[in-house]
C-alpha positions in Angstrom: 19.8 -92.6 -0.6 21.9 -92.7 -3.8 22.8 -96.0 -5.5 25.3 -96.6 -8.3 25.0 -99.9 -10.2 27.8 -101.0 -12.6 27.7 -103.6 -15.3 29.7 -104.9 -18.2 32.8 -106.5 -16.6 34.0 -109.9 -17.4 37.0 -111.9 -18.9 38.5 -111.0 -22.2 41.7 -111.8 -24.1 44.4 -109.3 -24.5 43.6 -106.9 -27.4 39.9 -107.3 -26.8 37.3 -104.9 -25.8 34.7 -104.4 -23.0 32.2 -101.6 -22.2 31.3 -100.8 -18.5 28.3 -98.9 -17.7 27.2 -97.3 -14.4 23.7 -95.9 -13.6 23.0 -93.6 -10.7 19.5 -93.6 -9.0 17.9 -92.5 -6.0 17.8 -88.8 -4.3 19.7 -87.0 -7.1 19.3 -83.2 -7.5 22.2 -82.7 -9.9 25.2 -84.8 -11.0 28.6 -83.0 -10.9 30.7 -85.7 -12.3 30.9 -89.4 -12.9 34.0 -91.4 -13.4 35.7 -94.7 -13.1 38.4 -95.9 -10.8 40.3 -99.2 -10.8 42.0 -101.2 -8.0 44.3 -104.2 -8.6 45.3 -106.6 -5.9 47.7 -105.0 -3.5 47.5 -101.6 -5.2 45.6 -98.4 -4.6 42.4 -97.3 -6.1 43.4 -95.1 -9.1 41.5 -92.8 -11.4 40.8 -94.3 -14.8 38.5 -91.6 -16.3 36.1 -88.9 -15.4 33.7 -86.7 -17.1 31.9 -83.7 -15.6 28.6 -82.1 -16.4 30.3 -79.6 -18.7 31.7 -82.4 -20.8 35.4 -82.0 -19.3 37.2 -85.3 -19.5 40.2 -86.6 -17.7 42.1 -89.8 -18.4 44.8 -91.7 -16.7 48.1 -91.6 -18.9 48.1 -95.5 -19.1 44.6 -95.6 -20.7 44.5 -92.6 -23.1 43.9 -93.6 -26.7 42.4 -97.1 -25.6 39.6 -96.0 -23.3 36.7 -93.7 -23.8 34.4 -92.3 -21.3 30.9 -91.0 -22.2 27.8 -89.9 -20.4 24.2 -89.9 -20.8 22.8 -87.2 -18.7 19.1 -88.0 -19.3 19.8 -91.5 -17.8 22.4 -90.7 -15.2 24.6 -93.1 -16.8 28.4 -93.2 -17.7 30.1 -95.6 -19.9 33.6 -96.7 -20.1 34.5 -98.2 -23.6 37.7 -100.2 -23.2 39.7 -101.2 -26.4 43.0 -102.8 -26.8 42.9 -104.2 -23.4 46.2 -105.5 -21.8 46.6 -107.8 -18.8 47.7 -104.8 -16.6 44.2 -103.4 -17.1 43.0 -106.3 -14.8 41.4 -104.9 -11.8 38.1 -104.3 -10.0 36.6 -101.2 -11.6 34.5 -98.7 -9.5 32.1 -96.1 -10.6 32.1 -92.9 -8.6 29.9 -89.8 -8.6 29.9 -86.5 -7.2 26.3 -85.2 -7.0 24.0 -82.8 -5.2 21.1 -84.4 -3.3 19.4 -80.9 -2.9 20.2 -77.3 -4.0 23.2 -77.1 -1.5 24.3 -80.5 -0.2 26.6 -82.6 -2.3 28.6 -85.8 -1.6 30.5 -88.6 -3.3 29.1 -92.1 -3.9 30.7 -95.4 -5.0 29.3 -98.4 -6.9 30.1 -101.8 -5.6 32.7 -102.6 -8.4 32.8 -104.8 -11.5 35.7 -107.2 -12.2 37.7 -106.8 -15.5 40.2 -109.7 -16.1 42.4 -109.5 -19.2 44.2 -112.8 -20.2 47.5 -112.8 -21.9 
């Protein structure tokens, strides 16, 4: 089994900052990529940022220049530094990982989500 545990969410005023972290544990052979998604009430779950094992990074246009994703491979942990937060960033933030559990089998896994609320 694989577990993803997120932390760092909370309530912040507009213009403030938060850092999210997500650690993967369990039956992990090799992590392909880790990333963050978010889902606001009544909306779909969308990609925020993703980083792969080679260091390649993708950001949603809405967060470019404000959010930074990074990864500690030794700790199987991904971070999301969120600066200049806006009320529209309010959402439940989920960590997602694509990983191999052995040399040939891979799958995707989700964390339980952490709430980020930005007040105006």
